[in-house]
N, C-alpha and C positions, 0 to 999 in steps of 0.2 A: 392465506395470509397477505394482507395487503403491504406493498412495498413502494418505495419511491426513489428516484435518483435525483441527485442534486450536484451542480457543479461547485466545486470548492470555492470559486470566486463569490458565488452567490451566498454560501454559508459564511464566508469571511465578511462580507458586506453586512449581513443581517447581525453579525457579531459585533461589528464596529458600531452599529446603530445602537444596540443594546448596551453597549459598554458604559455610556453616559447614565443610563437609566438605572443601573444596579451596580452593586460594588463587584470588583473583579472576582472575589471568591464565590459569589453566587452563580456567576455564568460559566466559569471554568473550574474544573476540579481534576485532580490526577486521574480519576476514574470515569469522568463523563463530561459531556458538554450541555449546558442549559438543562439539566435534568435527564438527559439521555444517557444511556450506558454506551461507552466507546469501546469498541473492539477494533484492535489493530491487525490487519491480515499481514503476515510477514511477506516480504517481496522474495520471490524465489527466481534464481536465475538458472538456466540450463544451457549447455552447449548448443549452438545452432545445428552443428553436424557431430556425429560421432560414429565410430565404426560398430556395425551391427553385431549384437551378441551372436547371431547365427554364423558369423564368419569365423572360421576355424584357424586361429593364429595364436603365436605365443603371448604370454602375458606382457612380456617386454615390448613386442611389437605393437601390441594394442595400446599400451600406455603411451608409447612414443608416438604412434599415429594419432591418438586422441588428443594429445598435448599439442601436436602440430595443427590439428583441425581447429581446436580452441583458439590458438594464436592467429591463425589465418582468418577465421570466420566469426570469431567472438561468440557472445552468449546472447540469448534472448530472454526477456522478462516473461514469465509464464504466471504471474499474479493474476488472479481473476478480477481484481479492481484496478482499473486504469488510473494512471496518475491524475490527480485533481478532481476525482470522483469520490462521492461518499453515498453509500446506500443505507436507507433508513428502513428497518423492519420493526413495526410496533415502537417500542421504546429503545431501540438499539441503533447505534450508528456504526457502520463498518467502513473502515477507510485504511489507506496504507500509512505505515508509520511517519513518512515525510509530511504527509498531509495533516496528520495529527499534531505533529510538532509545530506545523505552521499556525494551526488553530490555537494551540496553546500559547503561542508566542504574542496572540493578538493583545492580551491583557498585560503583557510584561512591560 
């Protein structure tokens, strides 16, 4: 299967150029962009550090320790799609929700 990677800025520039050439309803739709199916990959965050499940401690200690680790070290983004990127597989575009919202706002 052939695939390509595009920077969101390039896709936005192309959309802006096409905006004057077609009606906004033809370029963007709730389900797709320029005839391509749009799939939004949910952003998933997980703690940067957490107590290993192999460590034998009480549930209360584990919850307090994991809460402290989360507060001290925060979360990391484990979404496979980087911000500002779109992946195209055949007739499908895969991107993060914030990128899709930005694209949809072009014709607004």
